C-alpha positions in Angstrom: -30.7 5.9 30.1 -31.0 2.3 28.9 -34.8 2.6 28.8 -34.5 5.8 26.7 -32.2 3.9 24.2 -34.7 1.1 23.9 -37.5 3.6 23.3 -35.4 5.4 20.7 -34.5 2.2 18.8 -38.1 0.9 19.1 -39.3 4.2 17.6 -36.7 4.0 14.9 -37.8 0.5 14.1 -41.4 1.6 14.0 -40.5 4.2 11.4 -38.7 1.5 9.3 -41.8 -0.7 9.5 -44.0 2.2 8.5 -41.7 2.9 5.5 -41.8 -0.8 4.5 -45.6 -0.7 4.9 -45.7 2.3 2.6 -43.1 1.3 0.0 -43.6 -2.4 0.1 -40.0 -3.2 1.1 -37.1 -1.9 3.1 -33.4 -2.8 2.7 -30.6 -1.4 4.8 -27.8 -2.1 7.3 -28.6 -1.7 11.0 -27.0 -2.3 14.3 -28.7 -5.2 16.1 -28.3 -6.9 19.5 -28.1 -10.6 20.2 -29.5 -12.3 23.2 -26.1 -12.2 25.0 -26.1 -8.4 24.6 -23.4 -8.3 21.9 -24.1 -6.0 18.9 -23.6 -6.9 15.3 -24.3 -5.3 11.9 -27.1 -7.0 10.0 -28.3 -6.4 6.4 -32.1 -6.4 7.0 -34.7 -6.9 4.3 -38.3 -6.2 5.4 -41.0 -7.1 2.9 -44.7 -6.3 3.4 -47.0 -9.3 3.3 -50.3 -8.8 1.7 -53.5 -10.9 1.7 -55.2 -12.0 -1.4 -57.3 -8.9 -1.3 -54.1 -6.8 -1.3 -54.3 -5.5 2.2 -51.1 -5.8 4.4 -51.1 -8.7 6.9 -47.6 -8.5 8.3 -43.9 -8.5 7.4 -41.2 -10.9 6.3 -38.0 -9.9 7.9 -34.7 -11.4 6.8 -31.5 -10.5 8.6 -28.1 -11.4 7.3 -25.1 -10.9 9.5 -22.4 -9.0 7.6 -18.9 -7.7 8.5 -17.4 -4.3 8.2 -15.9 -3.5 4.8 -12.5 -3.1 6.2 -12.5 -6.7 7.5 -13.2 -8.0 4.0 -9.5 -8.5 3.2 -9.0 -10.3 6.5 -11.9 -12.6 5.8 -10.5 -13.4 2.4 -7.2 -14.2 4.0 -8.8 -16.4 6.6 -10.9 -18.1 4.0 -7.8 -18.7 1.8 -5.9 -20.1 4.8 -8.9 -22.2 5.7 -9.1 -23.5 2.2 -5.4 -24.3 2.1 -5.8 -26.3 5.2 -8.7 -28.2 3.8 -6.8 -28.9 0.6 -3.7 -30.0 2.6 -5.8 -32.3 4.8 -7.7 -33.8 1.8 -4.5 -34.2 -0.2 -3.0 -36.1 2.8 -6.0 -38.4 2.8 -5.8 -39.0 -0.9 -3.9 -42.3 -0.3 -6.7 -43.5 1.9 -9.6 -42.3 -0.3 -9.2 -41.0 -3.8 -12.9 -40.4 -4.1 -13.0 -37.9 -1.2 -10.2 -35.9 -2.7 -12.0 -35.7 -6.1 -15.2 -34.5 -4.5 -13.3 -31.7 -2.6 -11.3 -30.8 -5.7 -14.2 -30.6 -8.0 -16.7 -29.0 -5.6 -14.5 -26.1 -4.6 -15.9 -22.8 -5.7 -12.3 -21.4 -6.1 -9.9 -22.6 -8.7 -7.5 -25.4 -7.6 -4.7 -26.2 -10.0 -1.6 -28.4 -10.3 1.3 -27.7 -12.7 4.6 -29.4 -13.5 8.0 -27.7 -13.0 7.5 -25.8 -16.3 4.1 -24.5 -15.3 2.3 -26.8 -17.7 -1.1 -27.7 -16.3 -1.3 -31.2 -14.8 -4.9 -30.8 -13.3 -7.5 -28.2 -12.6 -11.0 -28.3 -11.1 -14.3 -27.4 -12.7 -14.2 -23.9 -11.1 -11.0 -23.2 -13.2 -12.6 -24.4 -16.4 -15.5 -22.0 -15.8 -13.4 -19.1 -14.7 -11.1 -19.2 -17.7 -14.0 -19.8 -20.1 -12.9 -23.1 -21.7 -15.2 -25.9 -22.7 -13.4 -28.9 -21.2 -10.6 -29.7 -18.8 -8.5 -31.1 -21.6 -8.5 -27.7 -23.3 -6.8 -26.2 -20.3 -4.4 -29.1 -19.8 -2.8 -28.2 -23.1 -1.9 -24.7 -21.7 0.9 -23.2 -19.8 -0.1 -21.2 -16.8 2.4 -18.4 -17.2 2.3 -18.0 -21.0 -1.4 -18.6 -21.7 -3.4 -17.5 -18.6 -1.4 -14.6 -17.0 -2.5 -11.3 -18.4 1.2 -10.3 -18.2 3.7 -13.2 -18.5 6.3 -11.2 -16.6 4.0 -11.2 -13.6 3.8 -14.9 -13.7 7.5 -15.2 -13.9 7.9 -13.1 -10.8 5.5 -15.4 -8.9 7.3 -18.4 -10.0 10.7 -17.0 -8.9 9.1 -16.1 -5.5 7.8 -19.6 -5.0 11.1 -21.1 -6.0 12.9 -18.8 -3.5 10.5 -18.9 -0.5 8.6 -22.1 -1.2 5.2 -20.3 -1.5 3.3 -17.1 -2.2 0.3 -16.1 -0.2 -2.6 -13.8 -1.2 -0.8 -12.4 -4.2 -3.1 -10.2 -6.3 -2.6 -11.0 -10.0 -4.4 -10.4 -13.4 -5.3 -13.5 -15.4 -7.2 -13.7 -18.7 -10.0 -15.7 -20.1 -10.1 -17.6 -23.4 -11.6 -14.5 -25.0 -8.7 -12.4 -23.7 -10.7 -10.5 -21.1 -8.9 -9.6 -17.9 -9.8 -11.3 -14.5 -8.6 -9.8 -11.2 -7.6 -12.7 -9.0 -5.7 -13.6 -5.8 -3.3 -16.5 -5.8 -1.9 -18.7 -3.0 0.6 -21.2 -4.3 3.4 -23.5 -3.2 5.9 -26.1 -4.4 4.7 -29.6 -5.2 6.9 -32.4 -3.9 6.8 -36.1 -4.4 7.1 -38.7 -1.6 10.8 -38.3 -1.5 10.5 -34.5 -1.1 11.7 -33.8 -4.6 10.2 -30.7 -6.3 7.9 -31.8 -9.1 5.9 -28.6 -9.8 3.5 -26.1 -8.4 0.0 -26.2 -6.8 -2.3 -23.4 -5.7 -5.6 -21.8 -5.3 -7.0 -18.9 -7.4 -9.8 -16.8 -6.1 -11.8 -14.6 -8.5 -11.8 -11.1 -7.1 -14.2 -9.7 -9.8 -17.1 -9.3 -7.4 -14.9 -8.0 -4.6 -13.4 -5.4 -7.0 -16.8 -4.4 -8.2 -17.9 -3.9 -4.5 -14.7 -1.8 -4.0 -15.5 0.2 -7.1 -19.0 0.8 -5.9 -17.7 1.8 -2.5 -15.3 4.3 -4.1 -18.0 5.7 -6.2 -20.3 6.0 -3.1 -17.5 7.7 -1.2 -16.9 10.1 -4.1 -20.6 11.0 -4.4 -20.8 11.5 -0.6 -17.7 13.8 -0.8 -19.2 15.7 -3.8 -22.5 16.1 -1.9 -20.7 17.4 1.1 -18.4 19.8 -0.8 -21.1 22.4 -1.5 -24.2 23.7 0.2 -26.0 24.0 -3.2 -26.1 20.6 -5.0 -26.5 22.3 -8.4 -22.9 23.5 -8.1 -21.6 19.9 -8.2 -24.4 18.3 -10.2 -22.1 17.7 -13.2 -19.6 15.9 -11.0 -22.4 13.9 -9.5 -23.6 12.9 -12.9 -20.1 11.8 -13.9 -19.9 9.5 -10.9 -23.3 8.0 -11.7 -22.0 7.3 -15.2 -19.4 4.9 -13.8 -22.1 2.4 -12.7 -25.0 3.2 -15.0 -25.1 4.0 -18.7 -27.6 6.9 -19.4 -28.0 10.0 -21.5 -30.2 12.1 -19.3 -30.3 12.6 -15.5 -32.7 14.9 -13.8 -34.1 15.6 -10.3 -37.8 16.5 -10.0 -39.0 18.0 -6.7 -42.5 18.3 -5.4 -43.7 21.8 -4.6 -45.2 22.7 -1.1 -48.7 21.7 -2.2 -47.4 18.4 -3.6 -49.3 18.9 -6.9 -46.5 20.0 -9.2 -42.9 19.1 -10.0 -40.0 21.5 -10.4 -37.2 20.3 -12.6 -34.5 20.9 -10.0 -31.5 19.9 -12.0 -30.8 18.3 -15.4 -27.7 16.7 -17.0 -27.9 15.6 -20.7 -25.8 15.1 -23.8 -28.1 16.9 -26.1 -29.1 20.6 -26.3 -32.8 21.3 -26.4 -35.4 19.8 -24.0 -38.9 20.8 -23.0 -38.1 19.6 -19.4 -35.2 21.9 -18.8 -33.9 23.0 -15.4 -36.5 25.3 -13.7 -39.5 24.0 -15.7 -42.6 23.2 -13.6 -45.1 20.6 -14.7 -48.1 18.8 -13.2 -47.6 15.6 -11.2 -50.7 14.0 -12.7 -50.0 11.3 -15.3 -46.2 11.6 -15.1 -43.6 8.9 -14.3 -42.3 11.0 -11.4 -45.9 11.3 -10.2 -46.4 7.5 -10.1 -43.0 7.0 -8.3 -43.8 9.6 -5.5 -47.3 8.2 -5.1 -46.3 4.5 -4.9 -43.0 5.1 -3.1 -41.3 2.6 -5.4 -39.0 2.7 -8.5 -40.5 2.3 -12.0 -39.0 1.4 -15.3 -40.3 2.4 -18.7 -38.6 0.1 -21.2 -39.8 1.8 -24.3 -41.0 5.5 -24.2 -42.7 5.1 -27.7 -45.3 2.9 -25.9 -45.0 4.5 -22.4 -48.1 5.2 -20.4 -47.0 8.6 -19.0 -47.6 12.1 -20.4 -43.8 12.8 -20.3 -42.9 9.7 -22.3 -43.8 11.2 -25.8 -42.0 14.4 -24.9 -38.8 12.6 -24.1 -39.2 10.1 -26.9 -39.1 13.0 -29.4 -35.8 14.1 -27.8 -34.3 10.6 -28.4 -34.9 9.1 -24.9 -36.1 5.6 -25.5 -36.1 4.1 -21.9 -36.5 5.6 -18.4 -35.9 4.8 -14.8 -37.3 6.8 -11.8 -36.5 6.3 -8.1 -38.2 8.1 -5.2 -36.2 10.6 -3.1 -37.1 10.1 0.6 -35.8 12.5 3.2 -36.7 12.1 6.9 -39.4 9.6 6.0 -41.1 11.9 3.5 -41.0 11.6 -0.3 -39.7 14.9 -1.7 -39.3 14.0 -5.4 -37.7 11.6 -7.8 -34.3 10.9 -9.4 -34.8 10.2 -13.1 -32.6 8.5 -15.6 -33.1 8.4 -19.4 -31.3 6.4 -22.1 -31.3 6.5 -25.9 -31.5 2.7 -25.9 -34.6 0.6 -25.4 -34.6 -1.7 -22.4 -31.5 0.0 -20.9 -32.4 -0.2 -17.2 -32.9 -3.2 -14.9 -33.6 -3.8 -11.3 -29.8 -4.3 -10.7 -29.4 -0.6 -11.4 -31.9 0.2 -8.7 -29.8 -1.7 -6.1 -26.8 0.6 -6.7 -29.0 3.8 -6.9 -30.8 3.0 -3.6 -27.4 3.2 -1.8 -26.9 6.7 -3.0 -30.5 8.1 -3.0 -30.8 8.6 0.8 -27.7 10.9 0.9 -28.8 12.6 -2.3 -32.2 13.3 -0.8 -30.7 14.8 2.3 -28.3 17.0 0.3 -31.2 18.2 -1.8 -33.3 19.0 1.3 -30.3 20.9 2.7 -30.0 22.9 -0.5 -33.6 23.9 -0.3 -33.3 24.8 3.4 -29.8 26.3 3.1 -28.6 24.3 6.0 -25.9 21.7 6.4 -26.1 18.5 8.3 -23.3 16.5 9.8 -22.1 13.2 8.5 -23.3 10.2 10.5 -20.7 8.4 12.7 -20.5 5.7 10.1 -19.5 8.1 7.3 -16.9 9.7 9.6 -15.5 6.3 10.6 -15.2 5.3 6.9 -13.3 8.5 6.2 -11.0 7.9 9.2 -10.3 4.3 8.4 -9.3 5.1 4.8 -6.4 7.4 5.6 -2.9 6.2 6.0 -2.1 8.0 9.3 -3.0 6.6 12.7 -5.8 8.4 14.5 -6.4 7.8 18.2 -8.6 8.9 21.1 -7.5 8.3 24.7 -9.5 9.0 27.8 -8.2 10.6 31.0 -7.4 7.2 32.5 -5.2 6.1 29.6 -7.8 3.8 27.9 -8.2 3.9 24.2 -11.6 5.0 23.0 -10.7 4.8 19.3 -8.0 3.6 16.9 -8.3 3.4 13.1 -7.1 0.5 11.0 -4.0 2.4 10.0 -2.5 1.1 13.3 -2.5 -2.4 11.9 -1.2 -1.3 8.5 1.7 0.6 10.0 2.7 -1.4 13.1 1.1 -4.8 12.7 -0.9 -4.5 15.9 -4.6 -4.7 15.9 -6.6 -1.9 17.5 -8.2 -4.5 19.8 -4.8 -5.3 21.3 -4.5 -1.7 22.5 -8.1 -1.7 23.7 -7.4 -4.8 25.8 -4.0 -3.6 27.0 -3.6 0.2 26.9 -0.1 0.0 28.3 1.1 -1.7 25.1 1.1 1.7 23.5 4.0 2.8 25.7 5.8 -0.5 25.7 6.4 -0.4 22.0 8.0 3.1 22.2 11.8 3.2 22.3 13.2 3.3 25.9 14.9 6.7 25.2 11.7 8.3 24.0 8.9 6.9 26.2 9.4 9.3 29.1 8.9 12.3 26.8 5.7 10.9 25.2 4.3 10.1 28.6 5.2 13.6 29.8 3.5 15.4 26.9 0.4 13.2 27.3 0.1 14.0 31.0 0.7 17.8 30.3 -2.2 17.9 27.8 -4.6 15.8 30.0 -3.7 18.0 32.9 -4.6 21.1 30.9 -1.1 22.6 31.2 -0.4 22.2 27.5 -3.1 23.0 24.9 -1.7 21.4 21.8 1.6 19.7 21.0 2.6 19.2 17.3 5.5 17.4 15.8 6.4 15.1 18.7 8.9 12.7 17.1 9.8 9.4 18.7 10.7 5.8 17.8 8.5 2.7 18.1 9.0 -1.0 17.4 6.5 -2.8 15.2 5.1 -6.2 15.9 7.8 -7.7 13.6 10.5 -5.9 15.5 11.1 -3.2 12.9 11.9 0.3 14.2 9.9 3.2 12.9 10.0 7.0 13.4 6.6 8.6 14.3 5.5 12.3 14.3 2.5 12.9 16.5 0.2 15.9 16.8 -1.8 15.7 20.1 -4.9 17.7 21.0 -7.1 17.8 24.2 -10.7 16.5 24.2 -13.0 18.7 26.2 -16.5 18.3 27.5 -19.2 20.9 27.3 -17.8 22.6 30.4 -14.4 23.0 28.9 -12.8 20.3 31.1 -10.2 18.0 29.5 -11.5 14.5 29.5 -8.8 12.9 27.2 -6.6 13.4 24.2 -6.8 12.7 20.5 -4.2 12.9 17.8 -2.8 11.9 14.5 0.4 9.9 14.1 2.4 9.9 10.9 5.1 7.4 9.9 8.1 9.6 9.0 10.7 6.8 8.8 11.5 7.4 5.2 11.7 11.1 5.8 14.2 10.6 8.6 16.3 8.4 6.3 16.4 11.1 3.6 17.3 13.8 6.1 20.1 11.6 7.5 21.5 11.0 4.0 21.3 14.8 3.3 23.1 15.6 6.6 25.7 12.9 5.9 26.4 14.3 2.4 26.6 17.9 3.6 28.9 16.8 6.5 31.2 14.9 4.1 31.3 17.8 1.7 32.3 20.3 4.3 34.9 18.0 5.9 36.2 17.1 2.4 36.9 20.8 1.7 38.8 21.1 4.9 40.7 17.9 4.3 41.7 19.2 0.8 43.1 22.5 2.1 45.0 20.8 4.9 46.4 18.1 2.5 47.7 20.7 0.0 49.5 22.5 2.8 51.1 19.3 4.1 52.0 17.8 0.7 54.5 20.6 -0.3 56.8 20.4 2.9 56.4 16.6 2.9 57.8 16.5 -0.6 60.7 18.6 0.4 61.4 16.4 3.4 61.3 13.2 1.3 63.6 14.7 -1.4 66.0 16.0 1.2 66.2 12.7 2.9 66.8 10.8 -0.3 69.6 13.3 -1.3 71.3 13.0 2.2 71.1 9.2 2.0 72.8 9.3 -1.4 75.5 11.8 -0.6 76.4 10.8 3.0 78.4 7.8 4.2 76.0 6.2 6.7 76.2 3.4 9.2 73.6 0.6 9.0 71.6 2.0 11.8 71.5 5.4 10.1 70.5 3.8 6.8 67.6 2.1 8.6 66.5 5.4 10.1 66.7 7.1 6.7 64.7 4.2 5.1 62.1 4.5 7.9 61.8 8.3 7.2 61.3 7.6 3.5 58.6 4.9 4.2 56.8 7.1 6.6 56.7 10.0 4.2 55.4 7.7 1.5 52.7 6.5 3.9 51.8 10.1 4.7 51.7 10.9 1.0 49.3 8.0 0.5 47.0 9.4 3.2 47.1 12.8 1.6 46.2 11.3 -1.8 43.2 9.7 -0.1 42.3 13.1 1.4 42.4 14.7 -2.1 40.4 11.9 -3.6 37.8 12.3 -0.9 37.6 16.0 -1.3 38.0 16.4 -5.1 37.6 13.2 -7.0 39.0 13.1 -10.5 36.7 13.3 -13.6 34.0 10.7 -13.8 33.6 9.0 -17.2 30.2 7.3 -17.4 29.9 4.4 -19.8 27.4 1.6 -20.1 29.0 -1.3 -18.1 28.3 -4.9 -17.0 28.2 -4.7 -13.2 28.8 -8.5 -12.7 31.9 -8.3 -14.9 33.3 -5.5 -12.8 32.8 -7.4 -9.6 34.6 -10.4 -11.2 37.5 -8.2 -12.3 37.8 -6.9 -8.7 37.7 -10.4 -7.2 40.6 -11.4 -9.5 42.7 -8.6 -8.1 41.6 -9.4 -4.6 42.7 -13.0 -4.8 46.2 -11.8 -5.7 46.4 -9.5 -2.7 48.7 -10.6 0.1 45.8 -10.2 2.6 43.7 -12.8 0.8 44.3 -16.4 2.1 42.9 -19.9 1.7 40.7 -19.5 4.8 38.5 -17.0 3.0 35.6 -18.3 0.9 33.7 -16.3 -1.8 30.0 -17.0 -2.3 28.4 -15.4 -5.4 24.7 -15.1 -6.3 24.1 -13.1 -9.5 20.7 -12.7 -11.0 20.5 -13.6 -14.7 20.2 -11.1 -17.5 21.1 -8.0 -15.4 20.9 -4.9 -17.6 24.0 -2.8 -18.2 24.0 0.6 -16.5 25.9 3.9 -16.9 28.8 4.3 -14.4 32.5 5.0 -14.0 34.2 1.7 -14.1 37.4 2.8 -12.3 35.6 4.5 -9.4 33.0 1.7 -8.9 35.8 -0.9 -8.8 37.3 1.2 -6.1 34.0 0.9 -4.2 34.1 -2.9 -4.5 37.8 -3.0 -3.6 37.4 -1.0 -0.4 34.3 -3.0 0.8 36.0 -6.4 0.1 39.3 -5.4 1.8 37.2 -4.3 4.8 35.5 -7.7 4.8 38.9 -9.4 4.8 40.2 -7.2 7.6 37.1 -8.1 9.6 37.9 -11.9 9.3 41.5 -12.3 10.5 40.9 -16.1 10.9 39.1 -16.5 7.6 35.4 -16.7 6.9 32.9 -16.2 4.1 32.3 -13.2 1.9 28.9 -13.3 0.1 28.2 -11.1 -3.0 24.7 -10.8 -4.4 23.6 -8.9 -7.6 19.9 -8.4 -8.5 17.2 -5.9 -9.5 15.3 -4.4 -6.6 12.0 -5.1 -8.2 10.4 -2.0 -6.5 7.7 -0.5 -8.8 8.7 2.9 -10.3 12.1 2.6 -8.6 14.3 0.3 -10.8 17.7 -0.2 -9.3 20.5 -2.7 -9.3 21.2 -3.9 -5.7 24.7 -5.1 -4.8 25.0 -6.8 -1.4 28.4 -7.5 0.1 28.4 -9.3 3.4 30.9 -11.1 5.6 31.0 -13.3 8.6 33.5 -11.2 10.5 33.6 -9.5 13.8 30.9 -6.9 13.0 30.6 -3.3 14.0 29.4 -2.1 17.5 26.0 -0.3 17.3 27.4 2.8 18.8 30.0 3.1 16.0 27.9 2.1 13.0 26.4 5.6 12.5 29.9 7.0 12.2 31.6 4.7 9.8 31.0 6.9 6.7 32.5 10.0 8.5 36.0 10.9 7.4 38.9 9.8 9.6 36.7 7.4 11.6 38.2 3.9 11.6 37.6 0.7 13.6 40.9 -0.9 12.5 43.6 -1.3 15.1 46.3 -1.3 12.4 47.1 1.6 10.2 43.9 3.0 8.8 43.1 6.5 7.5 39.4 6.3 8.1 38.7 7.5 4.6 37.9 4.3 2.8 34.1 4.3 3.4 34.0 8.1 3.1 35.4 7.8 -0.4 32.9 5.0 -1.1 30.0 7.1 0.0 31.3 10.1 -2.1 31.7 7.9 -5.2 28.2 6.5 -4.9 26.7 9.9 -4.3 28.3 10.9 -7.7 26.5 8.0 -9.2 23.1 8.9 -7.7 23.4 5.7 -5.7 23.0 4.9 -2.0 24.7 2.6 0.5 23.3 1.1 3.7 24.9 -1.0 6.4 23.7 -3.5 8.9 25.9 -5.3 11.4 25.7 -7.7 14.3 28.8 -8.1 16.5 30.6 -11.4 16.1 28.2 -12.4 13.2 29.1 -10.1 10.4 28.3 -7.0 8.4 26.1 -6.4 5.3 26.7 -3.5 2.9 23.8 -2.8 0.5 24.5 -0.6 -2.6 21.7 0.5 -4.9 22.6 2.1 -8.3 19.8 3.5 -10.6 19.1 1.6 -13.8 17.9 4.7 -15.6 21.0 6.8 -14.9 21.6 8.3 -18.3 24.9 10.0 -17.5 27.0 9.2 -20.5 29.0 12.4 -20.4 32.1 13.3 -18.4 31.3 14.7 -15.0 33.9 16.8 -13.2 33.4 17.1 -9.5 
């Protein structure tokens, strides 16, 4: 088998050499093997060497080791970390050798900058001067990083706030601008600058120009789109317009055509044409002689050719196209299975429009195009290569896996890292890790389903839901579809499947269930409360009348007072029932949320339950926008949560209140976080705290406070989440929408 592989690869390489001999050069990626047997991907350039007489004498082969496209980001990260480490080491050695620091600073290909506390530049290296398009360093030192060089100053302010809060930002993609106002995609890593006494004196960082990387990404997207277009139809002419539009993203042209050789290889057929003008002598379906044409030269030589000015062009087709307004042309050979089948031809209304740089992009597309054209002529599809399939799989957000019968992973896409934080290699090295990260209550079911499919007892299992723990400890919900892998004999040799992260879906479902449950219980509570309130009122009135009309002993008076107090307590509970079930009208007005919190705190500090052992810590973001809400009901939310915090800290403690915008794109909300350092809530109870009548208080508690809070926030299109650790405290997070335009009265 190994010998056959070697013969196969040798034969493939021989074909490549023949192609290079024929065309003069060959450029492509290929799998290569090192001396130690390890494989790597190399970008190989093979150029034919010719003697002075023009006859071939050999080849010049240049192989450059490259990495997979998906690892580019990781390489950039590693490079940035590496560069940060270098800068840190050089900065530390600045005291010893100022000259070494300057050499490192000025020779860096990436921008290194230093700013003061107001983001005014203190220093910047030559790379920064060149990137931003200024003439001298002094020109930039007059500028402010945020106000002058950020494409959007608001983005710069966010980065500044992040650095001030966390001490640094890492690999943050930003948009900066040159002196001429043009946009530059960049990636920034920055941190606080400190003096010898550790005082903050400004900011420092590295800026990496992502222009080329973005260009490569754009080209990759275009290549993927073209591949998808070519694969979407058996007849390429059905998608030729879409194909032309994709080409337009990387090359400016006014005419695109495909010329194919006939069976005798003496004439061309204009297979397909795309142009922005009406009449042409070389329309689709027209046949013309190969002799003396640009396409004829290209298929004979096997190399691209550029006509910079058709008015002086050497080919018979040049004057024809020149009359139609085409001033320059580019033609590239179409090679399928080692045979030239025609040419891909571009035309422009501008002289000197095409360069060799265009050819590099086209050459990445031409092989697939040639295959698609050949398939169209033969009415037969071919399958994508493994590399194309892998690119497609790696780009999707869901996890795709293949597992052999022994439980070893044969394949995992990069979505695994994006979702869980684990690298596929970690699962290749330790397959048992896949089950170790599954929640202990779910792992048995996952193992059982896997064994059933491998054993052939279950054909397919869809919608298997279970919980896993990410590398950072975060819990996620997964939904898995699992299928058997069979050999040619129909025997199951493993399983494959798709795993989708449904955590957000689960949260939404839980919120819906909770709201429905609260609504149904609320209706029941309302009906019961109305039935109790009437006889309760009669009891209370009767007791008051008896107390007034009868001569009672002290003990009897105490009993009567106790009855009155208890009926009042029951009446209070019933009022809460009715509030929970049918809240009064909501009057939405534009309000200052910080002011409402302060008003609630004033009342709280006057409450008998508030004592000197309780500390209030406040952290309000500046310039919070006003939002539409009902002031009375939102204050009731704050009051209930703050009273709960006090009850959870019988010996005192700290209540922390934070107000800020969430900052999530397309989801602007104000976030109110109320936390305490109290006794916390046990994990088994935390899911029930918003249910009516559930309480953790040992004293008198109706169990309706948080239910009412939840109902009020529902009516404001808001949400509330809770996290708690026993003996360490509880955190309630409220999110209210900024764009809530409810200014009318809402009756619920």
